[in-house]
C-alpha positions in Angstrom: -5.2 5.3 6.8 -1.6 6.5 6.5 0.6 4.9 3.9 4.3 4.3 4.3 6.0 6.1 1.3 9.7 5.9 0.5 11.2 9.0 -1.0 14.4 8.3 -3.0 16.0 11.7 -3.8 19.6 12.9 -3.6 18.8 16.6 -3.5 18.2 17.5 0.2 15.9 20.4 -0.5 13.6 18.4 -2.8 13.7 15.3 -0.6 12.6 17.5 2.4 9.9 19.2 0.3 8.4 15.9 -0.9 8.7 14.1 2.5 7.3 17.0 4.5 4.3 17.4 2.2 3.6 13.7 2.3 3.7 13.8 6.1 1.4 16.8 6.1 -1.1 14.7 4.1 -1.0 12.1 6.8 1.5 9.6 5.4 4.7 8.2 6.9 7.7 9.3 4.8 10.9 7.3 4.7 14.0 9.0 3.1 16.8 7.6 1.0 19.6 9.5 -0.8 20.6 6.7 -3.2 19.2 3.6 -4.8 21.7 1.5 -2.7 20.3 3.0 0.5 16.7 2.5 -0.7 17.4 -1.1 -1.5 18.5 -1.7 2.1 15.5 0.0 3.4 13.1 -1.9 1.2 14.7 -5.2 2.4 13.8 -4.2 6.0 10.3 -2.8 5.3 8.2 -2.9 2.1 6.7 0.5 1.6 3.2 1.1 0.2 4.6 3.4 -2.5 7.9 4.8 -3.7 8.6 8.3 -5.1 11.8 7.8 -7.1 14.1 10.4 -8.6 15.5 9.5 -12.1 19.0 11.0 -11.7 20.6 9.4 -8.7 24.3 8.9 -7.9 25.5 5.4 -8.5 22.5 3.2 -9.6 20.1 5.6 -11.3 16.3 5.6 -10.9 15.6 3.7 -14.0 17.9 0.8 -13.1 16.5 0.8 -9.6 12.9 0.6 -11.0 14.0 -2.3 -13.2 15.3 -4.2 -10.2 12.1 -3.5 -8.2 10.0 -4.9 -11.0 12.2 -8.0 -11.5 11.8 -9.0 -7.9 8.6 -10.8 -7.0 8.6 -9.3 -3.6 8.7 -5.7 -4.8 7.2 -5.9 -8.3 3.7 -4.7 -7.2 4.9 -1.7 -5.2 3.4 1.5 -6.8 6.1 3.7 -8.2 6.1 7.4 -9.1 9.1 8.7 -11.1 10.3 12.2 -10.3 12.6 13.9 -12.8 13.6 17.0 -14.7 13.4 15.1 -18.0 10.3 16.3 -19.9 10.8 14.7 -23.3 8.1 12.3 -24.4 10.7 9.6 -25.1 12.1 9.9 -21.5 8.6 9.5 -20.1 8.1 6.4 -22.2 11.4 4.9 -20.9 10.3 5.6 -17.3 6.9 4.1 -17.8 8.2 1.1 -19.7 10.6 0.4 -16.9 7.7 -0.1 -14.6 6.8 3.4 -13.2 3.1 3.8 -12.6 3.2 7.6 -12.9 5.7 10.3 -14.0 6.1 13.9 -12.6 8.5 16.4 -14.0 10.4 19.0 -12.1 9.5 21.7 -11.1 6.2 20.3 -9.7 3.7 21.4 -7.1 3.5 19.5 -3.9 -0.3 19.6 -4.3 -0.1 17.8 -7.6 2.3 15.2 -6.1 -0.1 14.5 -3.2 -3.0 14.2 -5.7 -1.0 11.7 -7.8 0.0 9.7 -4.7 -3.6 9.6 -3.6 -4.9 8.4 -7.0 -2.2 5.8 -7.3 -2.7 4.4 -3.8 -6.5 4.2 -4.5 -5.8 2.2 -7.7 -2.9 0.0 -6.6 -3.1 -0.1 -2.8 -6.7 0.7 -1.7 -6.0 -0.5 1.8 -3.6 2.4 2.3 -6.3 5.1 1.7 -8.9 6.6 4.0 -11.8 5.8 1.6 -14.9 4.5 3.3 -15.9 1.1 2.1 -19.4 -0.5 2.2 -20.2 -4.0 1.1 -23.6 -5.8 1.8 -24.4 -3.5 4.7 -21.0 -3.8 6.3 -19.3 -0.4 6.5 -15.7 0.4 7.3 -14.4 3.9 7.9 -10.5 3.9 8.1 -10.5 7.6 9.1 -12.5 7.1 12.3 -11.5 3.4 12.7 -15.2 2.4 12.9 -17.0 -0.6 11.6 -20.8 -0.9 11.4 -23.0 -3.8 10.3 -26.5 -2.8 9.1 -26.0 0.5 11.0 -25.0 -1.0 14.3 -21.4 -0.6 15.6 -19.1 -3.6 15.6 -16.1 -4.0 17.9 -12.9 -5.2 16.2 -9.4 -5.4 17.5 -6.6 -3.5 15.6 -5.4 -6.6 13.7 -8.9 -7.7 12.8 -9.6 -4.1 11.6 -6.6 -4.2 9.3 -7.5 -7.7 8.1 -11.1 -6.7 7.3 -9.9 -3.5 5.6 -7.6 -5.5 3.3 -10.4 -8.1 2.6 -12.9 -5.4 1.8 -10.6 -3.6 -0.6 -9.7 -6.9 -2.3 -13.1 -8.6 -2.3 -13.7 -11.9 -4.2 -10.0 -12.7 -4.4 -8.4 -15.6 -2.7 -5.4 -15.0 -0.5 -3.1 -17.6 1.1 -2.0 -17.3 4.7 1.4 -16.2 3.6 0.0 -13.5 1.4 -2.2 -12.2 4.2 0.7 -12.1 6.5 2.7 -10.1 4.0 -0.2 -7.6 3.3 -1.7 -7.2 6.7 1.1 -7.9 9.2 4.0 -6.7 6.9 6.6 -8.9 5.2 9.2 -7.8 7.7 7.2 -9.3 10.6 7.9 -13.0 11.2 4.9 -14.8 12.7 3.6 -18.3 12.2 1.0 -18.9 9.4 -1.5 -20.3 12.0 -1.7 -16.8 13.4 -3.8 -15.9 10.5 -6.3 -18.6 11.4 -6.6 -17.2 14.9 -7.4 -13.7 13.7 -9.8 -15.0 11.0 -11.8 -16.7 13.8 -11.7 -13.4 15.9 -12.9 -11.4 12.8 -15.8 -13.8 12.1 -16.8 -13.6 15.8 -16.8 -9.8 15.7 -19.0 -9.9 12.6 -21.5 -12.3 14.0 -23.8 -9.7 15.6 -24.7 -8.4 12.1 -24.6 -11.8 10.4 -21.7 -10.7 8.2 -19.3 -13.5 9.5 -20.3 -15.6 6.4 -18.6 -13.1 4.1 -15.2 -14.3 5.3 -14.9 -17.6 3.5 -12.4 -20.4 3.7 -11.2 -21.7 0.3 -10.0 -25.3 0.9 -6.2 -25.8 0.2 -5.9 -22.1 -0.9 -6.7 -19.7 1.9 -9.4 -17.1 2.5 -11.7 -15.0 0.4 -14.0 -12.1 1.3 -17.4 -12.4 -0.5 -19.5 -9.5 -1.6 -22.7 -11.4 -0.6 
């Protein structure tokens, strides 16, 4: 499943190199030349991951990372710092600021893609193409197929995204607002009861294989996906 990745880099050649390689890997790359431009883009759409250059004009990458981590809405967005600074102390500053990973220039696009894949798997598993199987329920993001005990199940696109998120975050309770943010996107404004409608559709789609009971209602809290 393609991830939306924001590349914040003021050098056009490097920005193009990073963005093009991410797109070749199947991701959707957004481009920003400054922290100010990136902030505006993040307000409109929350990316799945940010690749951030340290040395930016105006607000530098470290300060931008601090602002991301101090905001509840953006504090969990995975962040890779990209910089020519190779000293250990510089790396520590970047990591202590909130970066999840650190790549020094020059770098190989292959290494960057590997780091992106590893970080998405760890921090945003719903943005990967990894096949997931729980209690006989199997979801393949690459082929967009779901099977229950080996038999195909028919899910609509929203129910598929909802199930994918649930299966990659099993046994955790999510409120309706949190599900709207994670599955629909925090830039999409729909009513909370929309979640209930799609939960009912998802349960109905899982009934043929008796997996509907895995989607549990937690009173006064939201919903949880059980592992069985």
